[in-house]
C-alpha positions in Angstrom: 9.6 30.9 16.4 10.5 30.7 12.7 13.0 33.2 11.5 14.3 34.2 8.0 18.0 34.6 7.9 18.9 37.0 5.1 22.4 37.3 3.7 22.8 40.8 5.1 21.9 39.5 8.6 24.6 36.8 8.3 27.2 39.5 7.5 26.3 41.5 10.6 26.5 38.4 12.8 30.1 37.7 11.6 31.3 40.9 13.1 29.6 40.4 16.4 30.0 36.7 16.8 33.1 35.8 15.0 34.3 33.7 17.8 31.0 31.8 18.0 31.0 30.6 14.5 31.3 26.9 14.4 31.2 26.2 10.6 30.9 28.2 7.5 29.6 26.6 4.2 29.5 28.5 1.0 26.9 27.7 -1.7 26.7 29.8 -4.8 26.1 33.4 -3.7 24.9 32.8 -0.2 26.3 31.4 3.1 24.8 29.4 5.9 26.2 29.9 9.4 25.6 27.7 12.3 25.8 29.8 15.5 25.8 28.8 19.1 23.7 29.8 22.0 20.9 32.4 21.7 21.8 33.3 18.2 21.0 29.8 16.8 17.7 29.8 14.9 14.9 27.3 15.6 14.2 26.8 11.9 15.9 27.7 8.7 13.7 29.0 5.9 14.5 28.8 2.2 12.6 30.0 -0.8 12.3 28.8 -4.4 10.6 30.3 -7.4 10.3 29.4 -11.0 11.0 33.1 -11.7 14.3 33.0 -9.8 17.4 34.3 -11.6 19.4 31.1 -11.1 21.9 33.0 -8.9 19.6 33.5 -5.9 20.7 33.0 -2.3 17.4 31.2 -1.2 15.9 34.2 0.6 12.4 35.5 0.1 13.6 38.4 -2.0 16.2 36.4 -4.0 15.0 32.8 -4.2 16.5 29.8 -5.7 15.2 28.9 -9.2 15.0 25.1 -8.7 14.1 22.7 -5.9 17.4 20.9 -6.3 19.3 24.1 -5.4 17.4 24.2 -2.1 18.1 20.5 -1.6 21.8 21.0 -2.1 21.8 23.9 0.3 20.2 21.8 3.0 22.9 19.2 2.5 25.4 21.7 3.9 23.5 22.5 7.0 24.5 21.4 10.4 21.4 19.4 11.5 22.5 18.9 15.1 20.6 20.8 17.6 18.3 22.4 15.0 14.5 21.9 14.7 14.6 21.8 10.9 14.2 23.6 7.7 11.2 24.7 5.6 11.5 25.2 1.9 8.8 27.5 0.6 7.8 27.0 -3.1 6.4 30.1 -4.7 3.6 30.0 -7.3 4.4 28.3 -10.6 5.4 25.0 -12.3 8.6 23.2 -11.3 9.3 21.0 -14.4 11.2 17.8 -13.7 12.6 16.4 -17.0 14.4 13.9 -14.8 13.6 12.5 -11.4 13.9 14.9 -8.4 16.1 12.7 -6.2 16.6 13.0 -2.4 19.1 10.6 -0.9 20.2 9.6 2.6 22.4 12.7 2.9 19.3 14.8 2.5 17.5 13.1 5.3 16.1 14.8 8.3 16.2 13.1 11.7 14.0 13.0 14.8 15.3 16.5 15.8 15.6 18.0 12.4 12.6 17.9 10.0 12.7 18.9 6.4 9.5 20.5 4.9 8.8 21.4 1.3 5.7 23.6 1.3 3.7 25.8 -1.0 4.1 29.4 0.2 1.0 31.1 1.6 -1.4 28.8 -0.2 0.1 29.6 -3.6 -0.2 26.9 -6.3 3.1 25.1 -6.6 3.3 22.3 -9.1 6.0 19.7 -9.3 5.5 18.4 -12.9 7.1 15.4 -14.5 5.3 16.1 -17.8 6.0 18.4 -20.7 3.6 21.3 -21.1 2.4 21.9 -24.6 2.4 25.4 -25.9 -1.3 26.2 -26.6 -0.3 28.6 -29.4 1.2 25.8 -31.3 -2.1 23.9 -31.6 -3.8 24.5 -35.0 -6.8 23.3 -37.0 -5.8 20.5 -39.5 -5.6 21.5 -43.1 -8.3 20.7 -45.5 -6.2 18.0 -47.1 -5.0 16.4 -43.8 -5.6 12.7 -44.5 -5.7 11.6 -40.9 -8.2 14.3 -39.8 -10.4 13.5 -42.8 -10.8 9.9 -41.6 -12.7 11.0 -38.5 -16.2 9.7 -38.9 -18.0 12.2 -36.6 -18.4 15.5 -38.5 -18.7 17.5 -35.3 -15.5 16.1 -33.9 -13.7 16.6 -37.3 -14.5 20.3 -37.0 -13.2 20.5 -33.4 -10.0 18.6 -33.6 -6.7 20.4 -33.2 -3.2 19.2 -34.2 0.1 19.5 -32.4 3.5 18.5 -33.8 5.2 16.5 -31.0 8.5 16.5 -32.9 9.0 20.0 -31.6 9.2 18.7 -28.0 11.6 16.4 -26.2 9.1 13.5 -26.2 9.9 9.8 -26.7 7.6 8.8 -29.5 8.9 5.2 -29.6 6.8 4.2 -26.5 3.4 5.4 -27.4 1.5 2.2 -26.8 0.7 0.4 -23.5 2.5 -2.8 -22.6 2.9 -4.8 -19.4 6.0 -2.7 -18.4 5.2 0.6 -20.3 2.1 2.7 -19.5 2.2 4.4 -22.8 2.1 8.1 -23.7 -0.6 9.9 -21.6 -2.1 13.2 -22.3 -3.7 15.4 -19.6 -5.7 18.7 -19.7 -6.2 20.6 -16.5 -5.6 17.5 -14.4 -8.0 15.3 -16.4 -6.7 12.2 -18.3 -7.4 12.4 -22.0 -8.5 9.1 -23.6 -6.9 7.4 -26.6 -9.6 7.3 -29.3 -11.6 4.1 -28.9 -14.8 2.3 -29.6 -17.1 2.1 -27.8 -16.7 5.1 -25.6 -16.3 4.9 -21.8 -19.4 4.9 -19.8 -20.2 4.6 -16.1 -20.0 0.8 -16.3 -17.0 0.4 -18.4 -18.3 0.5 -22.0 -17.1 -2.8 -23.3 -18.6 -4.8 -26.1 -19.8 -7.8 -24.2 -19.0 -10.9 -26.2 -16.6 -12.1 -28.8 -19.0 -14.8 -29.8 -22.2 -14.1 -31.8 -24.3 -17.1 -32.4 -22.5 -19.4 -34.8 -19.7 -16.9 -35.3 -17.4 -18.3 -32.7 -14.0 -17.0 -31.6 -11.4 -19.5 -33.0 -8.4 -18.7 -30.8 -6.9 -15.8 -32.8 -9.8 -14.2 -34.6 -13.3 -13.1 -33.8 -16.4 -11.8 -35.5 -16.9 -8.0 -35.5 -20.6 -8.2 -34.6 -20.9 -4.4 -34.3 -19.8 -3.9 -38.0 -17.4 -1.1 -37.0 -14.1 -2.2 -38.6 -15.5 -1.9 -42.1 -15.9 1.9 -41.6 -12.1 2.4 -41.0 -9.6 3.2 -43.8 -7.1 0.9 -42.2 -6.5 -1.4 -39.2 -2.8 -0.5 -39.1 -2.0 0.5 -35.5 -5.5 -0.3 -34.2 -5.6 -2.5 -31.1 -8.0 -4.6 -29.2 -8.1 -4.7 -25.3 -10.4 -5.6 -22.5 -10.9 -8.9 -20.6 -10.4 -11.7 -23.1 -11.1 -14.3 -20.6 -12.3 -13.6 -17.1 -13.3 -10.3 -15.6 -10.4 -10.1 -13.2 -7.8 -10.8 -15.8 -7.0 -7.8 -18.0 -5.7 -8.1 -21.6 -3.6 -5.2 -22.5 -3.9 -3.8 -26.0 -3.1 -6.3 -28.8 -2.4 -5.2 -32.4 -4.8 -6.2 -35.1 -3.1 -8.2 -37.8 -5.9 -8.1 -40.5 -9.5 -7.6 -41.2 -11.5 -9.7 -43.7 -14.4 -7.6 -45.0 -16.1 -10.6 -46.6 -16.3 -12.7 -43.4 -16.3 -9.6 -41.1 -13.6 -11.2 -38.9 -10.7 -9.6 -37.1 -7.4 -11.4 -36.7 -5.0 -10.4 -34.0 -1.2 -10.3 -34.2 -0.9 -12.4 -31.1 -3.9 -14.1 -29.4 -2.7 -13.3 -25.8 -5.4 -15.4 -24.1 -8.0 -15.2 -26.8 -8.0 -18.9 -27.2 -9.0 -19.2 -23.6 -12.4 -17.7 -24.2 -13.6 -19.8 -27.1 -16.5 -20.9 -25.0 -16.8 -17.8 -22.8 -18.1 -14.3 -23.5 -15.1 -12.2 -23.2 -15.2 -8.4 -23.2 -13.3 -6.1 -25.5 -13.0 -2.7 -27.1 -11.0 -1.2 -30.0 -8.4 1.5 -29.3 -6.0 3.8 -31.1 -8.4 4.6 -34.0 -8.5 8.0 -35.6 -11.9 7.3 -37.2 -13.6 6.8 -33.8 -12.6 10.2 -32.3 -16.1 11.5 -31.3 -15.9 12.6 -27.7 -14.3 15.7 -26.1 -11.0 14.5 -24.4 -10.1 11.8 -26.9 -6.8 11.9 -28.8 -4.8 10.0 -31.3 -1.0 10.1 -32.0 0.2 9.3 -35.5 3.4 7.4 -34.8 4.7 8.0 -38.3 4.3 11.8 -38.4 4.5 12.5 -34.7 1.3 14.6 -34.9 -1.1 14.7 -32.0 -4.8 14.9 -32.9 -6.9 16.1 -29.9 -10.6 16.6 -29.6 -10.1 19.5 -27.3 -12.6 21.4 -25.2 -13.6 24.8 -26.6 -11.5 26.7 -24.0 -8.4 24.5 -24.5 -6.2 27.5 -25.1 -6.8 28.5 -21.5 -5.8 25.0 -20.2 -2.6 23.4 -19.1 -2.1 20.5 -21.5 0.7 18.1 -20.7 2.2 14.9 -21.9 3.7 12.5 -19.2 7.4 12.5 -19.7 9.6 11.8 -16.7 10.2 8.0 -17.2 11.1 7.2 -13.6 9.4 8.6 -10.6 8.9 12.4 -10.5 10.1 12.3 -6.9 12.4 9.6 -5.5 13.1 10.2 -1.8 15.2 7.9 0.3 14.9 9.9 3.4 13.5 10.2 6.9 11.5 13.0 8.6 10.3 14.7 5.4 7.1 16.5 4.8 5.6 17.6 1.5 2.8 20.1 2.2 0.3 21.8 -0.1 1.9 20.8 -3.3 0.6 19.4 -6.6 2.7 16.5 -7.9 1.8 15.2 -11.4 2.9 14.1 -14.8 4.9 11.0 -14.3 5.2 8.8 -17.4 5.2 5.9 -14.9 5.1 6.7 -11.1 4.8 10.1 -9.4 6.4 9.4 -6.0 8.6 6.7 -4.6 9.6 7.2 -1.0 11.6 5.0 1.4 12.4 5.7 5.0 10.6 6.5 8.2 8.4 9.4 9.4 7.6 10.9 6.0 4.4 12.8 5.4 2.3 14.1 2.5 -0.2 16.7 3.7 -2.7 18.7 1.8 -1.3 17.6 -1.5 -2.8 16.8 -4.9 -1.1 13.8 -6.5 -2.5 13.1 -9.9 -2.0 12.3 -13.6 0.6 9.5 -13.9 0.9 6.4 -16.0 1.4 3.9 -13.2 1.4 4.3 -9.4 0.8 7.6 -7.6 2.8 6.8 -4.4 5.0 3.9 -3.4 6.2 3.9 0.2 8.6 1.6 2.0 9.0 2.4 5.7 7.3 3.1 8.9 5.1 5.9 10.3 4.3 7.1 6.8 1.3 9.5 6.5 -0.8 10.7 3.7 -3.5 13.1 4.9 -5.9 15.8 3.8 -5.0 15.1 0.2 -6.5 14.1 -3.2 -5.2 11.5 -5.5 -6.7 10.8 -8.9 -6.3 9.9 -12.6 -3.8 7.3 -11.8 -2.8 4.6 -14.3 -2.2 1.9 -11.7 -2.5 1.9 -7.9 -2.9 5.1 -6.0 -0.9 4.1 -2.9 1.3 1.1 -2.3 2.5 0.6 1.3 5.3 -1.6 2.5 5.8 -1.3 6.3 6.0 -3.3 9.5 6.7 -7.0 9.3 4.7 -10.1 8.5 7.4 -12.1 10.3 7.3 -10.3 13.6 3.9 -8.7 13.2 5.4 -5.4 14.4 3.2 -2.6 13.1 4.3 0.1 10.7 2.0 2.7 12.2 1.4 4.1 8.8 -1.8 6.2 8.4 -3.8 7.1 5.3 -6.5 9.5 6.5 -8.9 12.1 5.3 -8.2 11.9 1.6 -10.2 11.7 -1.6 -8.9 8.9 -3.8 -10.6 8.3 -7.1 -10.2 7.4 -10.8 -7.4 5.0 -10.2 -6.7 1.9 -12.4 -7.1 4.1 -15.4 -4.7 2.0 -17.5 -3.9 -1.2 -15.5 -7.6 -1.9 -14.7 -7.5 -4.9 -12.5 -6.0 -5.3 -9.0 -4.8 -1.7 -9.0 -6.7 -0.1 -6.2 -6.6 2.9 -4.0 -4.4 1.2 -1.3 -2.4 -1.9 -1.4 -0.7 -3.0 1.8 2.3 -5.3 2.4 3.4 -5.9 6.0 1.6 -5.1 9.2 -0.1 -2.4 11.2 -1.7 0.2 8.9 -4.7 2.5 9.5 -6.9 3.5 6.5 -9.5 6.0 7.9 -11.9 8.8 6.9 -11.3 8.6 3.2 -13.7 8.8 0.3 -12.7 6.2 -2.3 -14.6 5.9 -5.5 -14.9 5.5 -9.3 -12.6 2.7 -10.3 -13.0 -0.4 -12.6 -11.9 -2.9 -10.0 -10.9 -3.2 -6.4 -10.0 -0.4 -4.0 -8.2 -2.0 -1.1 -6.2 -5.2 -1.2 -3.5 -6.6 1.1 -0.8 -9.1 1.9 -0.8 -7.9 5.5 -1.7 -8.4 9.1 -3.3 -6.4 11.9 -4.5 -3.3 10.1 -7.7 -1.2 10.5 -10.0 0.1 7.8 -12.5 2.5 9.3 -14.9 5.4 8.6 -14.3 5.3 4.9 -16.9 5.9 2.2 -16.5 3.4 -0.7 -18.7 3.9 -3.7 -19.0 3.3 -7.4 -16.3 0.7 -7.5 -15.8 -2.6 -9.4 -17.8 -1.4 -12.4 -15.8 -3.5 -14.8 -15.1 -6.4 -12.4 -16.5 -9.8 -11.7 -15.6 -12.2 -8.9 -14.0 -9.2 -7.2 -14.5 -7.0 -4.1 -14.3 -3.3 -3.3 -12.1 -4.7 -0.5 -10.2 -7.8 -1.5 -8.7 -9.7 1.5 -7.6 -13.1 0.3 -4.0 -13.6 1.3 -3.3 -16.9 3.1 -1.3 -15.3 5.8 -3.6 -12.2 6.2 -4.6 -12.3 9.9 -6.2 -10.0 12.4 -7.6 -7.3 10.2 -10.5 -5.1 11.2 -13.1 -3.4 8.9 -15.5 -1.2 10.8 -17.7 1.9 10.5 -17.5 2.0 6.7 -20.1 2.7 4.1 -20.1 0.7 0.8 -22.5 1.9 -1.9 -23.1 1.1 -5.5 -20.6 -1.7 -5.9 -22.0 -2.8 -9.2 -21.1 -4.2 -12.6 -24.2 -4.7 -14.7 -22.3 -6.5 -17.5 -20.2 -8.9 -15.6 -19.7 -12.2 -17.4 -18.4 -14.2 -14.4 -20.0 -13.5 -11.0 -20.9 -10.0 -9.8 -18.7 -7.9 -7.5 -18.9 -7.8 -3.7 -18.2 -5.1 -1.2 -16.0 -7.0 1.4 -14.5 -10.2 -0.2 -12.5 -12.6 1.9 -11.5 -14.9 -0.9 -10.5 -18.3 0.7 -7.5 -17.2 2.6 -6.5 -15.8 6.0 -8.5 -15.5 9.2 -9.3 -13.7 12.4 -11.0 -10.8 10.6 -13.5 -8.4 12.3 -16.2 -6.9 10.0 -18.6 -4.9 12.1 -20.8 -1.8 12.1 -20.6 -1.2 8.4 -23.4 -0.2 6.0 -23.7 -2.0 2.7 -26.1 -0.4 0.1 -26.8 -1.6 -3.5 -24.1 -4.3 -4.0 -24.5 -6.5 -7.1 -23.0 -9.5 -5.4 -22.8 -9.7 -1.6 -22.1 -7.1 1.0 -19.9 -9.7 2.6 -18.6 -12.7 0.7 -16.8 -14.7 3.4 -14.1 -17.2 3.0 -11.3 -17.9 5.4 -11.5 -18.8 9.1 -12.7 -17.3 12.3 -14.3 -14.2 10.7 -16.8 -12.1 12.7 -19.6 -10.3 10.9 -21.5 -8.3 13.5 -23.8 -5.2 13.7 -23.7 -4.6 10.0 -26.6 -3.2 7.9 -27.4 -4.6 4.5 -29.6 -2.7 2.1 -30.4 -4.4 -1.2 -27.6 -6.9 -0.6 -26.8 -9.8 1.7 -24.1 -12.2 3.1 -22.6 -15.3 1.5 -20.7 -17.7 3.8 -18.6 -20.2 1.7 -18.4 -23.8 3.0 -15.5 -24.5 0.7 -13.2 -22.3 2.8 -14.0 -24.5 5.7 -14.5 -28.1 4.6 -14.4 -29.6 2.0 -13.1 -27.7 -1.0 -12.1 -28.0 -4.6 -10.3 -26.0 -7.2 -8.8 -22.8 -5.7 -9.7 -24.2 -2.3 -8.0 -27.5 -2.8 -6.1 -27.0 0.4 -9.2 -28.4 2.2 -9.7 -31.6 0.3 -10.7 -34.7 2.2 -7.4 -36.5 2.6 -5.6 -37.4 5.7 -2.2 -36.7 4.2 -1.3 -34.9 1.0 1.8 -33.7 -0.8 3.3 -30.3 -0.5 3.5 -30.0 -4.2 0.6 -27.8 -5.3 1.0 -28.8 -8.9 -0.5 -32.2 -8.3 -4.1 -32.2 -9.4 -6.7 -32.5 -6.7 -4.4 -31.8 -3.8 -3.3 -28.8 -1.9 -1.8 -27.6 1.3 -3.4 -27.3 4.6 -3.7 -24.0 6.5 -0.3 -24.1 8.2 1.5 -25.1 5.0 -0.4 -22.5 3.0 0.8 -19.8 5.4 4.4 -21.0 5.3 4.5 -21.5 1.6 3.3 -18.0 0.9 6.0 -16.3 2.9 4.9 -15.6 6.4 8.0 -17.2 7.9 7.1 -15.9 11.3 4.2 -18.3 11.6 4.5 -20.4 14.6 6.6 -18.0 16.6 5.6 -16.8 20.0 4.4 -13.5 18.6 2.0 -15.2 16.2 0.8 -17.5 18.9 -0.1 -14.6 21.1 -1.9 -12.7 18.4 -3.6 -15.6 16.8 -4.0 -18.4 19.4 -6.3 -20.6 17.3 -3.6 -21.0 14.6 -1.5 -23.1 17.0 -4.3 -25.6 17.3 -4.6 -26.2 13.6 -3.5 -29.7 12.6 -0.6 -30.3 10.2 -2.8 -32.6 8.1 -6.1 -32.0 6.5 -9.4 -33.1 8.0 -10.5 -36.6 7.4 -14.2 -36.4 8.2 -16.8 -33.9 9.4 -16.5 -35.0 13.0 -12.8 -34.4 13.3 -11.8 -32.3 16.3 -9.9 -30.1 13.9 -13.1 -28.3 13.0 -14.0 -26.5 16.2 -10.4 -25.6 16.8 -9.8 -24.2 13.3 -13.0 -22.3 13.2 -13.6 -21.5 16.9 -14.8 -17.9 16.6 -16.7 -17.5 13.3 -19.8 -15.3 13.8 -22.8 -14.0 11.8 -24.6 -12.1 14.6 -26.6 -9.0 15.1 -26.8 -8.1 11.4 -29.7 -6.2 9.8 -31.1 -7.1 6.3 -33.4 -4.8 4.4 -35.5 -5.5 2.5 -35.8 -9.1 3.6 -33.2 -11.0 1.5 -31.9 -13.5 4.0 -28.4 -15.0 3.8 -26.7 -17.6 1.7 -25.0 -19.9 4.1 -23.7 -23.0 2.4 -23.8 -26.5 3.8 -21.7 -27.4 6.9 -21.3 -23.7 7.8 -24.1 -23.7 10.3 -22.0 -25.9 12.6 -18.8 -24.1 12.0 -20.0 -20.6 12.8 -22.1 -18.9 15.5 -25.2 -17.7 13.5 -27.9 -16.0 15.5 -29.8 -12.7 16.4 -29.9 -11.4 12.9 -32.9 -9.2 11.9 -34.8 -8.9 8.7 -36.9 -5.7 8.2 -37.9 -3.0 5.8 -35.7 0.0 4.9 -38.2 2.2 6.6 -37.9 0.2 9.8 -34.2 1.0 10.0 -34.9 4.7 10.6 -32.4 6.4 8.3 -32.5 10.2 8.7 -32.9 10.8 4.9 -32.0 7.6 3.0 -32.9 9.0 -0.4 -30.5 11.9 -0.1 -27.6 10.0 1.5 -28.0 10.8 5.2 -27.6 7.4 6.7 -27.7 8.5 10.3 -30.0 6.2 12.3 -32.6 7.6 14.7 -32.5 6.7 18.3 -35.9 5.1 18.1 -35.0 2.8 15.2 -36.7 -0.6 15.3 -33.4 -2.3 15.0 -32.5 -1.3 18.6 -35.6 -3.1 19.8 -35.0 -6.0 17.5 -31.3 -6.4 18.4 -30.6 -5.0 21.9 -27.1 -3.6 22.1 -26.8 -3.1 18.3 -23.7 -1.0 17.5 -24.6 1.3 14.6 -21.9 3.4 13.0 -21.8 7.1 13.7 -22.2 8.1 10.0 -21.3 11.7 10.6 -17.7 10.5 11.0 -17.7 8.6 7.7 -15.6 9.9 4.9 -13.5 13.0 4.6 -13.8 15.3 7.7 -13.9 19.0 6.8 -12.5 20.1 10.2 -9.2 18.2 9.8 
């Protein structure tokens, strides 16, 4: 039973139990007494409120005014024999100008948990940003030179101005770089967009090609085929960004050096890969242009004057408008046995949360609006559940746990969350979840709306199940909603997931896939998933010993890559036809075999008894590459590859490249119509399959997913 210990109650207990007092610690105006026997509480309870006086004792009626006060009080508690402490955060915003730090001395233990929780469903916000005073926004004056440059007349009449010099904001780091996410603006939890051309759309909104007929990119300049630059008063401060080369390589904003109105050519201050695309259609957009402010939610910061120009919604005065400020993480917790419950955490200039230690949990939280990563965790038995994470500049969740060497699981669980709008700034290879180590479970999440991948890993023995993935990779090419390409990634399972609308209509180099095993790793199980409307393939398979069974493909198919088996070139040079080859990967036309690849890439546990037990086929792989197609290496190395019991609708078939037929078990697949599958209501998104579906007659024993369990479960 939880019990509130008020200061007056403490006083009465001193009289009655003076002999029983073990320790007395004084903090500010209150005291904590650890008492023996029946007087000892099961839980401590502390209270914090932004409306606190600054001299409170942490009780409900006289709360602390900052979270750090509660933290410091907990440091003084005797944690032996206690169940723990709950810190209740009352309604309001807890502004963190600097990182809220929890250290080892703040840790709980297996017998003493520490919980920070919103009180009675009140809205408690831990904010690393600076909230702008809505009363200080004003309409620009008639002679405001910058405002008058806005081309769109409607926008010009709606823009409001704020003097950021009045705030404690670093105006020297406005622009995005590889190690600086730039100054981000948010309104009511929505990321505002730096004024750009063209505007964002559902598929990324890039201009598709630098090259226009005879007007070629020459390495540091390109032809402005849209004829936009001529409309601007100046190119000073304007930048170009996008994918200058390939769709999975992002080019961060590069300053424009000059514009030649006679030739209509734009020259950049630094090419940054531009020369690499002289023969390729790279994608780009212009950003940081006051003239192109034409959409609600766009903004521009004049670095000279420090003025913010914002095309604000009509009701902006009722909104919370913030600028990301806290340069390091909003919360940095090096602790064990901590829970954050029912809180909103937002506003990090870079990261929102960095946590290390074991048995830490985020439950029923909203983690949003940061320049880089939402959550970075190092440790075991980490949990994020029943939460929502969105408007993240980089990766939503980064997990480090377990061990690749020993393949001991981390037992980390990410479940029942909505994760969306990630990779807002760093738009490639920044997904919903990135895993390093071993033994994770990613389940019952809805993951959607991102320019590139959603799940990637350098990890073994994890499960991805009952997730709903949709509207992903809309700016990506040669990518996957799930990207699983690490050389030492083994034993992973992807089951009972739905993948829908994995599409990029404007890709310049291969279309995106749903599950993409890109040439590395092995012993993967991909079964009982549903793939719908995927531009590339539902499954693009590389690697070894991968099982694809009981999956349903609607308007997509399977690709099985022979290069990942035998032979290979380029990225798959580890499979070239040589009997012996050097370890040096820099030598053209050579590469490492499977064992060497694994070792070279850091899985130093390879070859140990643990690995042999989990992945017995690896012990049979030769230490040299194959010499010919009849070598006994082949059946040993690829002894359990399967493409079985899959359903394709409409009839699209598979793309199985040469040599694969004899390396994989391919049989009992069914081609049929969408109607034959027997979806309950396909058009409206009910993908449950009727018991009398023709696929059960066509494939006896077919294991369909229970789609009622897919995605966020409301009863959790």
